[in-house]
C-alpha positions in Angstrom: 0.1 0.1 0.0 1.3 3.4 -0.9 -0.8 5.3 1.9 1.7 5.7 4.4 -0.1 3.5 7.3 2.0 3.2 9.8 2.5 -0.5 10.5 4.4 -0.8 13.2 6.6 2.0 15.8 8.7 0.5 18.6 10.0 3.1 21.3 13.6 1.9 21.9 16.3 2.4 24.4 19.1 4.1 22.4 17.4 5.3 18.8 13.9 6.9 19.8 11.4 5.8 18.2 11.3 3.3 14.9 8.5 4.1 12.4 8.7 0.5 10.2 6.6 0.2 6.8 6.6 -3.4 6.5 6.9 -4.6 2.7 7.2 -8.2 1.2 8.6 -7.9 -2.0 10.2 -10.3 -4.7 11.9 -7.3 -6.3 12.0 -3.7 -5.9 12.4 -2.1 -9.4 11.4 1.5 -8.2 12.5 2.6 -4.4 10.1 6.1 -4.8 6.8 4.8 -3.5 8.2 2.4 -0.4 10.5 5.9 0.6 7.3 8.1 -0.2 4.8 5.3 1.8 7.5 5.4 4.5 8.0 9.1 4.8 4.2 9.4 5.3 4.0 7.0 8.3 6.8 8.8 9.6 4.9 12.4 9.1 1.7 10.5 10.7 3.9 8.9 13.8 5.4 12.5 14.5 1.9 14.1 14.3 0.9 11.5 17.1 3.7 11.3 18.9 3.2 15.5 19.3 -0.8 15.1 19.9 -0.2 12.4 23.1 2.8 13.8 24.5 1.8 17.7 24.4 -1.1 17.1 26.9 1.0 16.0 29.8 3.8 18.2 28.7 3.7 20.1 31.8 5.2 16.9 33.9 7.4 15.8 31.5 11.2 16.7 30.3 10.3 15.4 26.8 7.9 16.5 24.4 7.1 14.9 21.3 9.8 17.3 19.7 12.3 15.5 21.8 12.0 12.4 20.6 14.2 11.5 17.7 12.1 9.0 14.5 13.7 6.8 12.6 11.7 5.5 9.4 12.4 2.3 8.0 11.5 0.1 5.4 11.6 -3.2 6.4 11.7 -5.6 3.2 10.8 -9.3 3.7 11.4 -12.1 1.0 13.6 -12.4 -1.7 14.1 -8.2 -1.9 15.9 -8.7 0.9 19.3 -9.4 -0.9 18.8 -5.7 -3.3 18.9 -4.0 0.3 21.8 -5.8 2.0 24.2 -2.6 3.3 21.4 -0.8 4.8 20.5 2.0 2.2 19.6 5.0 3.1 17.1 6.7 0.2 15.8 10.5 1.1 16.2 9.5 4.5 14.4 6.4 4.9 16.5 3.4 5.8 16.2 -0.1 4.1 16.6 -2.8 6.0 16.3 -6.6 5.5 13.9 -7.8 7.6 16.6 -10.9 8.8 18.4 -8.1 9.9 15.5 -6.6 12.3 16.6 -7.3 15.7 20.4 -7.0 15.6 19.9 -3.8 14.2 17.5 -2.6 17.0 19.8 -4.2 19.9 23.0 -2.3 18.2 21.1 1.0 18.1 23.3 3.8 19.5 21.6 6.9 20.4 19.9 9.6 22.6 18.5 7.4 25.7 14.7 7.4 25.9 13.9 6.7 29.4 11.9 4.0 30.2 9.1 5.7 32.4 8.4 8.3 29.7 8.9 5.3 26.4 6.5 2.8 28.5 3.7 6.1 28.8 4.5 7.3 25.3 3.5 3.9 24.5 0.0 3.6 26.3 -0.7 6.6 25.0 -0.3 6.0 21.2 -2.1 2.8 22.5 -5.1 4.7 24.0 -5.4 6.9 20.8 -5.5 4.1 18.8 -8.1 2.3 20.9 -10.1 5.5 21.3 -10.1 6.2 17.3 -10.8 2.7 16.5 -13.8 2.9 19.0 -15.4 6.0 17.3 -14.9 4.1 13.6 -16.9 1.4 15.1 -19.7 3.9 16.3 -19.7 5.6 12.5 -20.4 2.4 11.2 -23.0 1.2 13.8 -24.9 4.6 13.2 -25.1 4.7 9.4 -22.8 7.6 9.3 
């Protein structure tokens, strides 16, 4: 899909938030659609993080603007061979699925406080649950 849906968001200890756009591909003829999709996912995630952190900002050292965000296209299937070496295209990292766990474990950036990360993920989950409940109510009412 080229819509920029958020597939996965991972709060890491030393790499901020990793926004993953997960793709199964036999080949990659043109990376541009994958890059655009990952960029939109990252933009939506940045907005979401900003929304869920600004409410409690007075109690926090960190806000949505302080959280590093890394957009990643995780490639599964035969096309993993194409992205060996972890190329970056327009700020989007391409990563073979088989390297994902090791890559996350090796991140070495600004530490994110554990409590902040837990609260952030909880707030994102709550936001998503509210959004889904609203959509269900809208469908049930026929709107």
